[in-house]
C-alpha positions in Angstrom: 101.8 30.5 -92.3 98.4 28.7 -91.7 97.6 28.2 -88.0 95.4 25.2 -88.8 98.2 23.1 -90.0 98.4 20.0 -87.8 101.8 19.0 -86.4 103.0 15.5 -86.8 102.1 13.1 -84.0 105.4 11.8 -82.4 103.8 8.4 -81.7 102.9 7.9 -85.4 105.6 6.4 -87.8 105.4 7.3 -91.5 106.6 4.7 -94.1 106.6 4.5 -98.0 104.8 1.5 -99.3 105.7 -0.6 -102.4 103.4 1.4 -104.6 105.0 4.6 -103.5 102.3 5.7 -101.1 102.9 6.9 -97.5 101.7 4.5 -94.8 101.2 5.5 -91.1 101.8 3.2 -88.2 101.2 4.1 -84.5 103.9 2.8 -82.0 102.8 0.8 -79.0 102.8 2.5 -75.6 105.7 0.6 -74.0 108.0 1.6 -76.8 106.9 5.2 -76.4 107.6 5.1 -72.6 110.9 3.5 -73.2 112.1 6.4 -75.2 111.1 8.9 -72.5 113.9 10.9 -70.8 115.7 9.2 -67.9 115.5 12.5 -66.0 111.7 12.4 -65.9 111.7 8.9 -64.6 114.2 9.7 -61.9 112.2 12.7 -60.9 109.0 10.6 -60.6 110.8 8.0 -58.4 112.1 10.8 -56.2 108.6 12.2 -55.6 107.2 8.8 -54.7 110.1 8.3 -52.2 109.5 11.7 -50.6 105.8 10.9 -50.2 106.5 7.6 -48.6 109.0 9.1 -46.2 106.6 11.9 -45.2 103.9 9.3 -44.5 106.4 7.3 -42.4 107.3 10.4 -40.3 103.6 11.2 -39.7 102.6 7.7 -38.7 105.8 6.9 -36.7 107.2 10.0 -34.9 111.0 10.1 -34.5 110.9 9.8 -30.6 108.2 7.1 -30.5 110.7 4.4 -29.7 112.5 6.4 -27.0 109.3 7.4 -25.1 109.0 5.3 -21.9 105.8 3.3 -21.4 103.4 4.9 -18.9 100.6 7.4 -18.9 99.2 7.9 -22.3 100.9 4.8 -23.8 99.3 1.5 -24.5 102.3 -0.4 -23.2 103.5 -0.6 -19.6 101.7 -0.4 -16.2 99.6 2.6 -15.3 100.8 4.4 -12.1 97.8 4.9 -9.8 97.1 5.9 -6.2 95.0 3.6 -4.1 93.1 3.6 -0.8 91.9 0.9 1.5 88.2 0.4 2.2 87.6 0.6 6.0 84.9 1.0 8.6 84.1 4.3 10.2 81.4 6.8 11.1 79.5 8.8 8.6 77.8 12.1 9.5 74.5 12.9 7.8 74.9 16.6 7.3 72.4 18.9 5.5 73.8 22.2 4.1 72.0 25.5 3.9 72.6 29.2 3.4 71.6 31.5 6.2 72.1 35.0 7.6 73.2 36.0 11.1 70.3 37.5 12.9 70.5 39.0 16.4 68.1 37.6 18.9 67.3 41.2 20.0 67.6 44.2 17.7 66.2 47.2 19.5 65.8 50.8 18.3 66.0 53.1 21.3 63.3 55.8 20.9 62.1 58.5 23.1 58.7 58.0 24.7 58.0 61.7 25.2 58.9 65.0 23.5 61.6 67.3 24.7 65.2 68.5 24.4 67.9 65.9 24.5 70.2 67.3 27.2 72.8 64.4 27.5 74.1 61.4 25.6 75.9 59.1 27.9 77.1 56.3 25.5 79.9 55.9 23.0 79.3 54.5 19.5 80.1 50.8 19.4 80.1 50.5 23.2 78.9 47.3 24.8 76.1 48.1 27.3 74.1 46.0 29.8 70.4 46.1 30.3 69.5 49.1 32.5 72.6 51.2 31.7 72.0 54.9 31.3 72.0 56.1 27.7 70.5 59.6 27.4 68.6 62.3 29.3 65.7 64.5 28.1 65.0 67.8 29.9 62.7 66.7 32.8 61.7 70.2 34.1 58.4 70.5 32.2 57.2 67.2 33.5 58.4 68.0 37.0 56.3 71.2 37.0 53.2 69.3 35.7 53.7 66.7 38.4 53.7 69.4 41.1 50.6 70.9 39.6 48.7 67.7 39.7 49.9 67.0 43.2 48.3 70.3 44.3 45.0 69.4 42.6 45.1 66.1 44.4 45.4 67.8 47.8 42.6 70.1 46.9 40.2 67.4 46.0 41.4 65.2 48.9 40.3 68.1 51.3 36.8 68.1 49.7 36.6 64.4 50.1 37.6 64.5 53.8 34.9 67.2 54.4 32.3 65.2 52.5 33.0 62.1 54.6 32.8 64.0 57.9 29.4 65.5 56.8 28.2 62.0 55.9 29.1 60.8 59.3 27.2 63.6 61.0 24.2 63.1 58.7 24.0 59.4 59.6 24.0 60.3 63.3 21.2 62.9 62.9 19.2 60.6 60.7 19.2 58.0 63.5 17.9 60.8 65.9 15.3 61.7 63.2 16.7 65.2 63.2 17.2 65.5 59.4 15.5 64.1 56.4 16.6 60.7 55.2 17.1 62.0 51.7 19.7 64.5 52.8 21.8 61.7 54.4 21.5 59.5 51.2 22.5 62.4 48.9 25.7 63.0 51.0 26.8 59.4 50.2 26.9 60.3 46.4 28.8 63.5 47.2 31.5 61.4 48.9 31.7 59.1 45.9 32.2 62.1 43.5 35.0 63.4 45.5 36.6 60.0 45.7 36.6 59.9 41.9 38.2 63.3 41.7 40.9 62.3 44.1 41.6 59.1 42.1 41.8 61.1 38.8 44.3 63.5 40.4 46.4 60.6 41.6 46.5 59.2 38.1 47.8 62.5 36.8 50.5 62.6 39.4 51.5 59.0 38.5 51.6 59.9 34.8 54.1 62.7 35.3 56.2 60.5 37.5 56.3 58.0 34.6 57.3 60.8 32.2 60.1 61.7 34.5 61.2 58.1 34.3 61.0 58.1 30.5 63.1 61.3 30.4 65.9 59.1 31.9 66.6 56.7 28.9 68.2 53.4 29.8 69.2 50.4 27.7 66.3 48.0 27.2 68.6 45.0 26.4 72.3 44.0 26.6 74.3 44.4 23.4 76.3 46.8 21.3 75.2 50.3 20.5 75.4 51.4 16.9 76.0 54.9 15.4 74.3 57.8 17.2 71.3 59.0 15.3 70.8 62.3 17.2 73.1 64.6 19.1 72.5 66.3 22.4 70.7 69.7 22.1 68.2 68.4 19.5 64.4 68.4 20.1 63.3 64.8 19.9 59.8 63.5 19.4 58.0 60.2 19.7 57.4 60.1 16.0 61.0 60.0 15.0 61.5 56.7 13.0 65.3 56.5 13.5 65.2 56.9 17.3 68.3 57.7 19.2 70.5 54.6 18.7 70.2 50.9 17.7 71.2 48.2 20.2 72.1 44.8 18.8 72.5 41.7 21.0 75.7 40.1 20.1 76.1 37.2 22.5 74.3 34.9 22.1 73.3 35.4 18.5 71.3 33.4 16.0 71.4 32.3 12.4 68.2 32.0 10.4 68.5 29.6 7.4 66.1 27.7 5.1 66.0 24.0 4.4 64.0 22.1 1.8 60.8 20.5 3.0 62.2 17.1 2.0 64.6 17.3 4.9 61.8 17.8 7.5 61.2 14.1 8.2 64.8 13.4 9.1 65.3 16.6 11.0 62.2 15.9 13.0 63.3 12.3 13.7 66.7 13.5 14.7 65.3 16.0 17.2 63.1 13.3 18.7 66.0 10.9 19.0 68.8 13.2 20.0 67.0 16.2 21.5 69.3 18.8 20.2 70.8 19.0 16.7 74.2 20.5 16.2 74.5 23.4 13.8 77.9 24.7 12.5 78.3 28.1 10.9 81.0 28.5 8.3 82.1 31.5 6.1 80.9 31.9 2.6 83.9 29.9 1.2 83.3 27.0 3.6 86.9 27.5 4.6 86.7 28.3 8.3 84.3 27.6 11.2 82.7 30.7 12.7 80.7 29.0 15.5 79.1 25.8 16.7 75.6 26.0 18.1 72.3 24.2 18.2 69.1 24.2 16.3 66.5 26.1 18.3 63.3 25.8 16.3 61.7 25.4 12.9 59.1 27.7 11.5 55.5 26.6 11.8 54.7 26.8 8.0 56.4 26.0 4.7 56.8 28.7 2.1 54.6 27.4 -0.7 56.4 29.5 -3.4 59.8 27.9 -2.7 59.1 24.7 -0.8 61.5 25.8 2.0 61.0 26.1 5.7 62.9 28.6 7.9 64.9 27.5 11.0 66.8 29.3 13.7 70.0 28.1 15.3 71.6 29.8 18.3 75.3 30.3 18.8 77.6 31.6 21.5 79.5 34.6 20.1 82.0 35.6 22.7 84.7 36.0 20.1 82.3 38.0 17.9 83.1 36.0 14.7 79.4 36.1 13.8 78.3 39.6 12.8 74.7 40.7 12.3 73.4 40.3 8.7 76.4 38.3 7.7 75.8 35.6 5.2 77.1 32.2 6.3 76.9 28.5 5.3 75.1 26.3 7.8 75.9 22.5 8.3 73.1 20.8 10.3 74.1 17.5 11.7 71.0 15.3 11.4 72.4 11.9 12.4 75.5 9.7 12.5 75.8 6.3 10.8 78.3 4.4 13.0 80.6 1.6 12.0 79.8 1.4 8.3 82.0 0.6 5.4 83.5 3.7 3.9 85.9 4.7 1.2 87.1 8.0 -0.4 84.6 9.6 -2.7 87.5 10.1 -5.3 87.3 6.3 -6.0 83.8 6.5 -7.3 83.4 6.5 -11.1 80.1 6.9 -13.0 79.2 5.0 -16.1 76.2 4.0 -18.1 75.2 1.4 -15.6 75.7 3.5 -12.5 78.5 3.9 -10.0 81.6 1.6 -10.0 85.2 1.5 -8.7 88.4 0.0 -9.9 89.4 -2.7 -7.4 93.0 -3.8 -7.2 93.4 -7.6 -7.8 96.3 -10.0 -7.5 98.9 -9.7 -10.2 98.9 -5.9 -10.1 95.7 -5.6 -12.2 92.4 -3.9 -11.6 88.8 -5.0 -12.1 85.6 -2.9 -12.6 83.3 -3.4 -9.6 79.8 -1.9 -9.5 78.9 -0.4 -6.1 75.9 0.8 -4.2 76.5 4.0 -2.3 74.9 5.5 0.8 75.3 8.9 2.4 78.5 11.0 1.9 80.4 13.2 4.3 82.8 15.5 2.7 85.4 13.3 0.9 84.1 10.0 2.4 81.2 8.0 1.1 79.3 5.0 2.6 79.4 1.7 0.6 76.3 -0.5 1.0 77.4 -3.2 -1.4 80.1 -4.0 -4.0 83.3 -3.9 -2.0 84.3 -5.0 1.5 86.5 -4.0 4.3 90.2 -4.3 3.4 89.7 -4.0 -0.4 92.0 -1.6 -2.2 90.4 0.9 -4.7 92.0 3.3 -7.2 91.6 6.9 -6.2 94.1 8.6 -8.6 94.8 7.8 -12.2 91.6 6.0 -12.9 90.7 8.1 -15.9 92.9 5.9 -18.2 92.2 2.5 -16.7 90.1 -0.3 -18.1 89.0 -3.7 -16.8 92.0 -5.9 -16.4 94.6 -3.2 -16.9 98.0 -3.5 -15.3 98.9 -0.9 -12.7 101.8 0.3 -10.6 100.9 1.6 -7.2 102.6 4.9 -6.4 104.4 5.1 -3.1 102.5 7.9 -1.5 103.5 10.3 -4.2 101.4 12.5 -6.4 100.5 10.9 -9.7 102.2 13.7 -11.6 105.5 12.7 -9.9 105.1 9.0 -10.4 104.6 9.2 -14.2 106.9 12.1 -15.0 109.0 11.1 -18.0 112.7 10.6 -17.4 115.1 13.4 -18.4 116.9 12.8 -21.6 120.7 12.8 -20.8 122.7 15.4 -22.6 125.2 14.2 -25.2 128.6 15.8 -25.6 128.2 18.8 -27.8 124.4 19.1 -27.9 124.6 22.0 -25.3 121.8 20.9 -22.9 121.4 18.8 -19.8 124.4 16.5 -19.3 125.9 15.7 -16.0 128.7 18.1 -15.2 132.1 16.4 -15.3 134.4 16.5 -12.4 136.7 19.5 -12.8 139.3 18.2 -10.4 142.8 18.3 -12.2 144.0 15.2 -10.4 141.1 13.1 -11.5 141.4 14.5 -15.0 145.1 13.3 -15.2 144.0 9.9 -13.9 141.4 9.5 -16.6 144.0 10.5 -19.3 146.5 7.9 -17.8 143.9 5.2 -18.0 143.0 5.9 -21.6 146.6 6.2 -22.8 147.4 2.4 -23.0 144.1 1.8 -24.8 145.0 4.4 -27.4 148.4 2.7 -28.0 
C-alpha cells in the first residue's frame, strides 16, 4: 500500500454533478462543530468549571467570612495601647564603658637582699597600712651596724683629742709660746676628724635603716593577693614580682572614656553642680554595682580616638566592684525639670521625621509630627507637637494610618486584646466544645423537656 495516499478530509463533501463528474464542497465550521461528540463538549465545560472554582477558592478563602475583624483585617477597629503625655523630670545621662581601677595598687618588694625568714600574712587577707607582712634575716645588717658604731667611737676619740690640742694651741699662741702656723694647722685637723665622725654616723644610720627594711610592713591598706615567694627563699631587690601585691578595695575608682563632644556639658555641669554623679552597672546594664562621683578628667584628648579619660570614685564596702572588672558607667550631667514627657515607644519615624499617633474624639487617631529633646531610658522629652494630657499610641501603631479607628485595650497586652476567639466545637467534630453536664438528673430533665416537642 502506498504511504503517500491522502486520506479523505472529513470536512469535505463529495457530490456527483450533472455531467457525471465529482464535485467537492467544504462544510462550514458551525456544522462541523455541531456534529462533534457531546462527551467532548461536556468535558470542556467541566474543565472550565473546575478552573473557575479553583480561582474562587484562591481569591476567597473558605474561612474569610468567619474571621473576626481586628489586627490584620481592613475592617474593624485596631486594638492599641495608649499613654498620656505628662510633665516630669528628664535626666541627661551620658553612657560610657570603663574598667574598675584601684586607687592604690602596690607591689611589695624587698629593699635589701637576704633570706626571707617569715611570712606573716594570709592570701586574700585585708591589711591596714603599717601591718607586719614579712621578715628578712636582720643579723648581717645588725653586725655591720655594730662595726660602724665602733668606727664612729674611734674617730670620735680622735676628734675630741684634736679639739683639746686646738684649745691648748690657742692659749700658747696668745702667750707667744708656739708658732701661729701650728695653731692654725690644728684647726684643719679638727675639721678632718669632724668629717670622719659624720661619715661614721651615716654608716650607722644606714644599717639602722636596713634593719627597718628587713621588717616589711604594708605600705597601704587593702587586700593582699597571692604570695609570690615563700619563707626560706633568698630575695633580692631586682625581683620584678616582689613578695605580694596589695590592692586598695575601698574606696575604688573606675576609669572610663567619653567623647570630646561631651566635654562642654560635663564642664558646665561641674561648674553648676560641683560634683557629678556616676553610676556603675554590670556589663548587661541589669544591676547597679555602685554610685559614686566624678573625680577628674584627663588633661589631654586622645587624638587617635577623640576620647578623653575620666576617673570616678566609689565606695566599695560590699566589694561589688572588683579590680579590672569591665563596667558600664552612667554619668549624670544635668536634670531637665518639669518638661513635657512621653514614652519613647510612642515615637515613630517617617520620611519627614518623627511623629506620633494622637488619639482623637470618635476613637480615631491622627498623625502628629513632634520635635523631641533628650531621652532618659524609656522616656523622651517633647519640645513641640503634643501637649500635656494628650493620649498617644504606644502599642499597635505598626498597622495604623491617619484617621484609623482604634479600640483602646484595658491595660492588657496587645496580644491578648486581639487574640481571635476560639471556634466552638460542633457535635461530632471531635475538638473544642463545651463539656455537657453529666449529671443524670439534669439529663432526664432535658429529655422531659424535649419529649412534648417531639410529639
